[in-house]
C-alpha positions in Angstrom: 0.0 0.0 0.0 1.4 3.4 -1.0 1.7 5.8 1.9 0.0 9.2 1.7 3.3 11.0 1.6 4.6 8.7 -1.2 1.5 9.4 -3.3 2.5 13.1 -3.6 5.3 12.3 -6.1 5.7 11.1 -9.6 8.5 8.7 -10.4 10.7 11.5 -11.8 10.4 13.4 -8.5 7.9 16.0 -9.6 4.8 16.6 -7.6 1.4 15.1 -8.4 -1.4 17.6 -9.3 -3.1 16.5 -6.1 -0.1 17.2 -3.9 -0.2 19.9 -1.2 1.1 23.3 -2.2 4.4 22.9 -0.2 5.2 19.8 -2.2 4.5 21.6 -5.5 6.6 24.5 -4.6 9.4 22.3 -3.4 9.3 20.5 -6.7 9.5 23.8 -8.6 12.5 24.8 -6.6 14.5 21.8 -7.6 15.4 23.7 -10.8 17.1 26.3 -8.6 19.7 23.8 -7.5 22.3 21.9 -9.5 21.2 18.4 -10.3 23.0 15.4 -8.7 23.3 13.7 -12.1 24.7 14.8 -15.4 22.1 16.2 -17.8 24.1 15.6 -20.9 24.2 18.3 -23.5 21.8 20.6 -21.8 22.4 21.8 -18.3 20.1 24.4 -16.8 22.7 25.3 -14.2 25.3 26.0 -16.9 22.7 28.0 -18.9 22.0 30.2 -15.8 25.7 30.6 -15.1 26.3 31.7 -18.7 23.5 34.2 -18.4 24.9 35.6 -15.2 28.3 36.0 -16.8 26.7 37.8 -19.8 25.0 40.2 -17.3 28.4 41.0 -15.8 30.0 41.3 -19.3 27.3 43.9 -20.2 28.6 46.1 -17.3 32.0 46.4 -19.0 32.4 49.5 -21.2 32.2 49.1 -24.9 35.3 50.1 -26.9 34.3 53.0 -29.2 33.9 52.0 -32.9 36.6 54.5 -33.9 38.9 53.6 -31.0 42.3 55.1 -30.9 43.4 52.5 -28.4 43.7 55.0 -25.6 42.6 53.5 -22.2 40.9 56.8 -21.3 38.3 56.3 -24.0 36.3 54.2 -21.4 35.5 54.7 -17.7 37.3 52.8 -15.0 34.1 51.7 -13.3 31.4 49.1 -14.1 28.1 50.0 -15.7 26.9 53.4 -16.7 25.4 54.4 -13.4 28.0 56.6 -11.5 25.4 58.0 -9.0 25.9 55.3 -6.3 26.5 53.7 -4.1 22.8 53.5 -3.1 22.4 52.7 0.6 19.5 55.0 1.5 16.7 52.3 1.5 18.6 49.3 2.8 16.6 49.2 6.0 13.4 48.8 4.0 14.4 45.4 2.7 11.9 42.6 3.5 11.6 38.9 2.7 9.3 38.4 -0.3 6.1 36.4 -0.1 6.7 34.2 -3.1 9.5 32.4 -4.9 11.3 34.7 -7.4 12.6 34.0 -10.8 16.3 33.0 -10.6 17.0 35.0 -13.8 15.5 38.1 -12.1 17.6 37.6 -9.0 20.8 37.2 -11.0 20.0 40.4 -13.0 19.5 42.2 -9.7 22.7 40.8 -8.5 24.6 42.0 -11.5 23.1 45.5 -11.1 24.8 45.7 -7.7 28.2 45.8 -9.5 27.3 49.1 -11.3 29.7 51.8 -10.3 32.2 49.5 -8.7 35.8 50.0 -9.7 36.8 47.8 -12.6 40.1 46.3 -11.4 40.7 45.1 -14.9 40.8 48.6 -16.3 44.2 50.0 -17.1 43.4 53.4 -15.5 42.5 51.8 -12.1 45.7 52.0 -10.0 44.4 52.8 -6.5 45.9 50.1 -4.3 47.3 46.6 -4.3 44.0 45.3 -5.7 44.9 43.4 -8.9 42.4 41.7 -11.2 42.0 37.9 -10.6 43.2 35.4 -13.1 40.7 33.3 -14.9 42.0 30.0 -13.5 41.5 31.2 -10.0 38.0 32.7 -10.7 36.6 29.5 -12.3 38.3 27.1 -9.9 36.9 29.1 -7.0 33.5 29.1 -8.5 33.6 25.3 -9.0 33.8 24.9 -5.2 30.5 26.7 -4.9 28.7 24.0 -6.8 29.5 21.2 -4.5 30.5 23.0 -1.2 33.7 21.3 -0.1 34.4 22.2 3.5 38.1 21.8 4.2 37.5 21.3 7.9 38.5 17.7 7.1 39.1 15.3 4.3 35.7 13.6 4.6 33.8 16.8 3.7 36.1 17.9 0.9 37.9 14.7 -0.3 40.6 15.6 -2.8 39.7 19.3 -2.7 41.7 19.1 0.6 44.7 18.4 -1.6 44.7 21.9 -2.9 45.5 23.2 0.5 48.2 20.6 1.1 49.8 20.9 -2.4 49.7 24.7 -2.4 51.4 24.7 1.0 54.0 22.4 -0.3 54.8 24.6 -3.2 55.1 27.6 -0.9 57.2 25.8 1.6 59.6 24.8 -1.3 59.8 28.4 -2.4 60.5 29.5 1.1 63.2 26.9 1.5 61.5 24.9 4.3 61.4 21.1 4.3 58.0 20.1 2.7 57.7 17.1 5.0 57.7 19.4 8.0 56.1 22.7 7.0 52.4 23.3 6.2 49.8 25.9 5.7 46.2 26.8 6.4 44.0 29.0 4.2 42.1 31.7 6.1 40.2 35.0 5.9 42.8 37.4 4.5 46.1 38.8 5.8 44.5 39.8 9.1 43.5 36.1 9.6 47.1 35.1 8.9 48.3 37.6 11.5 45.8 36.4 14.0 46.9 32.8 13.6 50.5 34.0 13.9 49.9 35.8 17.2 47.8 33.0 18.7 50.5 30.5 17.8 53.1 32.8 19.3 51.2 33.3 22.6 50.6 29.6 23.0 54.2 28.7 22.1 55.7 31.4 24.5 53.3 31.1 27.4 52.6 27.4 27.2 49.5 25.4 26.5 48.0 26.2 30.0 47.4 29.7 28.7 44.6 28.2 26.5 42.9 26.9 29.6 43.5 29.8 32.1 43.6 32.6 29.6 46.2 35.2 28.9 47.3 36.3 32.4 50.8 37.6 31.5 51.6 40.8 29.8 53.6 39.2 27.0 54.8 41.6 24.4 54.5 41.7 20.6 57.2 43.7 18.9 56.4 45.1 15.5 57.7 47.9 13.2 55.7 51.0 13.7 55.1 50.9 10.0 53.7 47.4 10.3 50.1 46.9 9.3 47.5 48.1 11.8 46.0 44.7 12.2 48.6 44.4 14.9 45.9 46.1 17.0 43.3 43.6 15.8 45.4 40.6 16.8 46.5 41.8 20.2 42.9 43.0 20.9 41.0 39.9 19.7 43.4 37.4 21.3 42.8 39.1 24.7 46.5 40.2 25.0 45.5 43.8 24.9 46.5 46.6 22.5 48.9 48.1 24.9 51.1 45.0 24.8 52.5 45.5 21.3 55.6 47.7 21.2 56.3 49.8 18.2 59.8 49.5 16.9 61.2 52.6 15.1 61.9 52.5 11.4 64.9 53.7 9.5 64.3 57.1 7.8 65.9 55.9 4.6 65.0 52.3 4.2 61.7 52.4 6.1 62.6 49.0 7.5 62.6 48.1 11.2 65.5 49.9 13.1 67.4 46.9 14.3 69.3 48.9 16.9 66.1 50.0 18.5 64.7 46.4 18.3 67.8 45.0 19.9 67.6 47.6 22.7 64.0 46.7 23.4 64.6 42.9 23.3 67.6 43.0 25.6 65.7 45.2 28.1 62.7 42.9 28.1 64.9 39.9 28.3 66.8 41.3 31.3 63.6 42.2 33.1 62.2 38.7 32.5 59.2 40.1 30.5 58.1 37.5 27.9 58.1 38.4 24.2 55.5 36.4 22.5 56.3 37.4 19.0 58.5 39.6 16.9 56.7 40.6 13.7 58.8 41.3 10.7 57.1 43.1 7.8 58.4 41.6 4.6 57.2 44.3 2.2 55.1 47.2 3.3 52.3 48.4 1.2 53.9 51.6 -0.1 57.7 51.5 0.5 58.1 47.8 0.1 60.2 48.0 3.2 61.6 44.6 4.3 62.6 44.1 7.9 66.0 42.5 8.7 64.5 39.1 9.7 67.9 37.3 9.5 69.3 39.6 12.2 66.1 39.1 14.2 66.6 35.3 14.1 70.2 35.7 15.2 69.2 37.8 18.1 66.5 35.4 19.2 68.8 32.5 19.0 71.4 34.3 21.0 69.2 35.3 23.9 66.6 32.5 23.8 68.5 29.3 22.8 66.3 26.4 22.1 68.1 24.2 24.6 67.0 26.6 27.4 63.4 26.9 26.0 62.1 23.3 25.4 59.3 23.4 22.8 59.7 27.2 22.5 58.2 28.0 25.9 59.3 31.5 26.9 60.9 32.1 23.5 59.7 34.7 21.0 58.2 33.4 17.8 59.1 35.2 14.6 56.1 36.0 12.4 56.7 37.3 8.9 54.0 39.5 7.5 54.8 38.8 3.9 51.3 39.2 2.5 52.6 41.5 -0.3 56.2 40.4 -0.6 55.9 36.6 -0.8 55.5 36.3 -4.5 59.1 37.6 -5.2 60.1 34.1 -4.0 59.1 32.9 -7.5 62.4 34.3 -8.7 64.1 31.4 -6.8 66.5 29.8 -9.2 66.3 32.6 -11.8 69.5 33.0 -13.8 70.1 36.7 -13.1 73.3 36.6 -15.2 71.7 35.2 -18.3 68.3 37.0 -17.7 66.2 34.7 -19.9 63.1 36.9 -19.7 65.1 39.9 -21.0 64.3 42.4 -18.2 66.1 45.8 -18.6 69.2 46.1 -16.5 67.7 48.6 -14.1 64.6 46.5 -13.5 66.6 43.3 -13.2 68.6 44.9 -10.4 65.4 45.8 -8.5 64.1 42.2 -9.1 67.2 40.7 -7.6 67.1 43.2 -4.7 63.5 42.2 -3.9 64.2 38.5 -4.2 67.3 38.6 -2.1 65.4 40.6 0.6 62.3 38.3 0.6 64.3 35.1 0.5 65.4 35.7 4.1 61.8 34.9 5.1 63.2 31.4 5.6 64.2 32.5 9.1 60.5 32.9 10.2 58.5 30.5 12.2 55.3 31.5 10.5 54.5 33.5 7.4 51.3 35.2 6.0 50.8 35.2 2.2 48.0 36.9 0.3 47.1 35.4 -3.1 44.5 38.0 -3.7 47.2 40.7 -3.7 50.4 39.5 -5.4 49.0 36.2 -6.6 46.3 37.7 -8.8 43.7 35.4 -7.3 40.2 36.0 -6.1 39.2 37.8 -3.0 39.9 36.6 -0.4 42.6 34.1 -0.6 45.3 34.0 2.1 47.4 31.3 3.7 49.4 31.2 6.9 52.4 29.0 6.6 54.2 27.4 9.6 57.7 26.1 9.7 56.7 23.2 11.9 53.2 22.0 11.3 53.3 19.3 13.9 54.3 21.8 16.6 51.4 24.1 15.5 49.0 21.2 15.6 50.3 20.1 19.0 49.8 23.5 20.6 46.4 24.4 19.1 44.6 21.1 18.9 41.2 20.5 20.5 39.2 17.4 21.4 37.1 16.1 18.5 33.4 16.5 18.3 30.9 13.8 19.1 29.1 14.3 15.8 32.3 14.5 13.6 34.3 11.3 12.9 37.8 11.5 11.5 37.5 9.3 8.4 40.6 10.6 6.7 44.1 11.3 7.9 43.9 15.0 7.5 41.5 16.9 9.9 42.6 20.5 10.3 39.2 21.4 11.9 40.7 20.0 15.1 43.1 23.0 15.4 41.9 25.8 13.1 40.1 28.9 14.3 37.3 28.4 11.7 35.2 25.3 11.9 33.7 25.8 8.4 36.4 26.7 5.8 35.4 27.1 2.2 37.5 25.2 -0.3 37.4 28.3 -2.6 40.5 29.9 -1.0 42.8 27.0 -1.5 41.3 26.1 -4.9 41.9 29.6 -6.2 45.5 29.6 -4.9 46.2 26.1 -6.2 44.8 26.9 -9.6 46.9 30.1 -9.7 50.1 28.2 -8.9 49.3 25.5 -11.5 48.5 28.1 -14.1 51.2 30.6 -13.7 54.3 28.6 -12.7 57.6 30.3 -12.2 57.5 32.0 -15.6 54.1 33.5 -15.2 54.8 35.0 -11.8 58.1 36.3 -13.0 56.7 38.0 -16.1 53.9 39.7 -14.3 56.1 40.9 -11.3 58.9 42.0 -13.6 56.4 43.7 -15.9 55.1 45.8 -13.1 58.6 47.1 -12.5 59.1 47.7 -16.2 55.9 49.8 -16.3 56.9 51.6 -13.1 60.3 52.3 -14.5 58.7 54.0 -17.5 56.5 56.1 -15.3 59.4 57.2 -13.1 62.1 57.7 -15.6 60.3 58.5 -18.9 57.4 60.6 -17.6 58.0 62.0 -14.2 61.7 62.6 -14.7 61.1 64.6 -17.8 58.4 66.8 -16.3 60.0 69.6 -14.2 56.9 70.1 -12.1 56.7 66.5 -10.9 59.0 64.6 -8.7 59.1 60.9 -7.7 59.6 60.7 -3.9 60.3 57.0 -3.6 62.8 56.5 -6.4 64.9 54.2 -4.2 62.0 51.8 -3.5 61.6 48.7 -5.7 58.0 47.7 -4.7 54.7 48.0 -6.5 53.9 51.6 -6.1 55.2 54.9 -7.4 54.7 57.9 -5.1 55.1 61.4 -6.6 54.3 65.0 -5.9 53.0 67.5 -8.5 53.7 71.2 -8.1 52.3 74.3 -9.7 53.3 75.4 -13.2 56.8 76.8 -13.3 58.0 75.3 -10.0 61.2 73.2 -10.0 59.7 70.1 -8.3 63.0 68.5 -7.3 64.4 71.7 -5.7 61.1 72.5 -4.0 60.7 69.0 -2.6 64.2 69.0 -1.2 63.5 72.3 0.5 60.2 71.1 2.0 61.8 67.9 3.2 64.9 69.3 4.9 64.3 73.0 5.8 61.8 74.1 8.5 61.6 77.5 6.9 59.6 75.8 4.1 57.0 74.4 6.5 54.2 76.6 5.3 55.1 75.8 1.6 55.0 72.1 2.5 51.6 72.4 4.0 50.3 74.3 1.0 51.7 71.7 -1.4 50.4 68.8 0.7 47.0 70.3 0.3 47.6 70.5 -3.5 48.4 66.7 -3.6 45.2 66.0 -1.8 43.2 68.3 -4.0 44.7 66.7 -7.2 43.7 63.2 -5.9 40.2 64.6 -5.0 39.8 66.2 -8.4 40.7 62.9 -10.2 38.3 61.0 -7.9 35.5 63.5 -8.6 36.1 63.2 -12.4 36.3 59.4 -12.1 33.2 59.0 -9.9 31.0 61.7 -11.6 31.6 60.5 -15.1 33.1 63.8 -16.1 35.3 64.0 -19.2 38.1 66.4 -18.6 39.7 67.0 -22.0 37.2 64.7 -23.5 38.5 61.6 -21.8 37.8 59.5 -18.7 39.9 60.1 -15.6 42.2 57.6 -13.8 41.5 56.2 -10.4 44.5 56.6 -8.1 44.9 57.5 -4.5 47.2 59.5 -2.2 49.0 59.0 1.1 49.0 61.6 3.9 52.0 59.9 5.6 54.7 59.2 3.0 57.4 60.2 5.5 58.2 62.8 8.2 60.3 65.8 7.4 64.0 65.9 8.3 63.9 69.1 10.4 66.7 69.2 12.9 65.1 71.9 14.9 63.0 70.8 17.9 59.8 71.7 16.3 56.8 69.6 15.4 57.6 67.4 12.4 55.4 67.5 9.3 54.5 64.7 7.0 55.0 64.4 3.3 51.9 63.8 1.2 52.2 62.1 -2.1 50.0 60.8 -5.0 50.4 57.1 -5.6 49.9 54.7 -8.5 49.9 50.9 -8.3 50.3 49.4 -11.8 49.1 46.0 -10.6 47.0 45.4 -13.7 48.3 43.3 -16.6 46.3 45.5 -19.0 48.4 48.6 -18.1 50.6 49.8 -20.9 52.8 52.8 -21.5 49.7 54.5 -23.0 47.9 54.1 -19.7 50.8 55.8 -17.9 50.8 58.6 -20.5 47.2 59.2 -19.8 47.7 59.1 -16.1 50.3 61.8 -16.1 48.3 63.9 -18.6 45.2 63.8 -16.4 47.2 64.5 -13.2 48.6 67.6 -14.8 45.2 68.6 -16.1 43.8 68.3 -12.5 46.7 70.4 -11.2 45.9 73.0 -13.8 42.2 73.1 -13.0 43.0 73.6 -9.3 45.5 76.2 -10.0 43.0 78.0 -12.1 40.5 78.1 -9.2 38.4 74.9 -9.4 37.6 73.4 -6.0 37.3 69.6 -5.9 34.1 68.2 -4.7 35.0 64.6 -4.0 31.9 63.6 -2.1 33.7 61.4 0.5 30.4 60.5 2.2 28.6 58.9 -0.6 25.9 56.3 -0.1 23.3 58.2 2.0 23.5 55.6 4.8 20.4 55.4 7.0 20.4 54.5 10.7 21.9 52.3 12.2 24.7 52.5 9.6 25.2 56.3 9.5 26.0 57.0 13.1 29.6 55.7 13.3 30.9 59.2 13.0 29.4 59.8 16.4 31.5 57.0 17.9 34.8 57.7 19.5 37.1 54.8 18.8 39.0 53.4 21.7 42.5 54.7 22.0 45.2 53.3 24.3 47.7 56.2 24.5 49.7 54.9 27.4 53.2 56.4 27.8 54.3 53.6 30.1 57.5 51.9 29.2 56.8 48.8 27.0 53.3 50.0 26.1 52.4 50.0 22.5 49.4 52.3 22.6 46.7 51.9 20.0 46.1 55.5 18.9 44.8 57.2 15.8 48.2 58.4 14.8 49.4 54.9 13.9 46.4 53.6 12.0 48.1 54.2 8.6 50.6 51.8 7.1 52.2 54.1 4.5 55.8 54.8 4.0 57.4 56.5 7.0 54.1 57.1 8.8 55.8 57.6 12.1 53.8 57.4 15.3 54.0 60.4 17.6 56.0 58.3 20.1 58.5 57.3 17.4 59.0 60.9 16.4 59.6 61.8 20.0 62.2 59.0 20.3 63.9 60.2 17.1 64.1 63.7 18.4 65.6 62.5 21.7 68.2 60.5 19.8 69.1 63.6 17.7 69.3 65.8 20.7 71.6 63.5 22.6 
């Protein structure tokens, strides 16, 4: 006898005409999910995916029929609606009564991209946000179809291999034994940093700290130019934001001042104060400053020998924040003498400089790497690598769950922060590594420096009113200052940097840099066509470096425009247009136009619009050993000195 429930269904799984409405709706919704079997030549899921991609493709600007090939013929944003973002009615959103058409939902989803920066466009150079490569995009999308959870092998099967194989490739690049090192994919560079600090705290303070909590004021030492997620990690681990110590940076190299670090380490060691971690930044965002990690390792080994610190207890862990710099490791084994990729001599020298500096990351205990930055993979895609995976597992493992059974030999969910971990991160990184290989990474990285060399030495150097202010840096960004017509930029910049009598001029020209950036942003966002073309999207820093005034007066900061040519579509023509539009913006300002950048776009309603009324927590302690999370060290630009660091520098000069 057929049960009442069984009678609702036809043999093909569709609902009978007499079935209750819920069953009919459920049957209709089956088409909204991928089938569990192959449909042969016609796949509804593939058709919908193709439609969604077509919707996105329609947001790209059309190349004009009579194109000159200039990148400024098209805008650097998606879609033709530059009035957004549109947040004003978000609190009115409600759940619909009925099932919607998937095609309609996908069209609405595509519309959300209108106005967003088009990271593939050659005039978009605002930050280290490159376009993702196709292999990473599609491989990442593939994981969304079958939802592998890399909490364990059972729930992800061979997708788990992508994490393990990608980690092995990175370990080999670093120079670590691949049978000892390992990696975990996580939520961005801040996630890597958080893993590193947690690993350091447990290693230094012992496993009992996981049971009793952090009851010791262990210190985290980090360059004052290190990324501000140092505050996130010390805060969220419960260590406290006053327990990181800013280490001064060198005025010329922007790297950690090793003399200051050694002084702090020896003082803490003598006082018996534990140092949980020393964070070495291996490539800052702007200056590409690389901290002397080899010297840090030698210092740690001298003062905290392993034989006196079994399993690392009481010993500082060295974490390398290499989220930007890691990919230079792909020049491992490159024949710099023969130069098979034919880089120009000047660029080749910078490549070798970068590789030699980053290769010292081998001295770290843990390393953070972002594929979504210098791996040209999808957002977000980050991996924290550890030199001794067994030690990491031993320190951070937890008892298993009653409802999870270990059915494979690899079960990272027993020691990871996340319980659910999408396979999309590791799949995107794995696909990128497989696709690009040594040669792909090398050509893109070297190509960035070639384009940058053109901007610095062909365009900026030949314009007397523009000066490159980070010519000695070999990273991904060019920082430059533009001055009014008729001004000798090099002479004026040298005066502003070194002579306090030019302080007022510096302030005025700092304002000019901000206004030029604001004008370009206004033109870019409002769809204006200055000179009949679209404007580039770049940014500026308000903290390139402090001035060199010897007098005991308040130091000023150097502002600079910045361009990140991270995009493989960028050519010399894009750089020509960038410089032309920068000068056009300068001229407009000099002629009296006032930029209206609209820095509060979106029309946010409550509760999203009241953050400006909140005073962020600051920890401005001046006690010895206190880091102090204050608003003056939230930026990670070149030479952005904290007020404390400037005071220390003044004291050293006065002594």
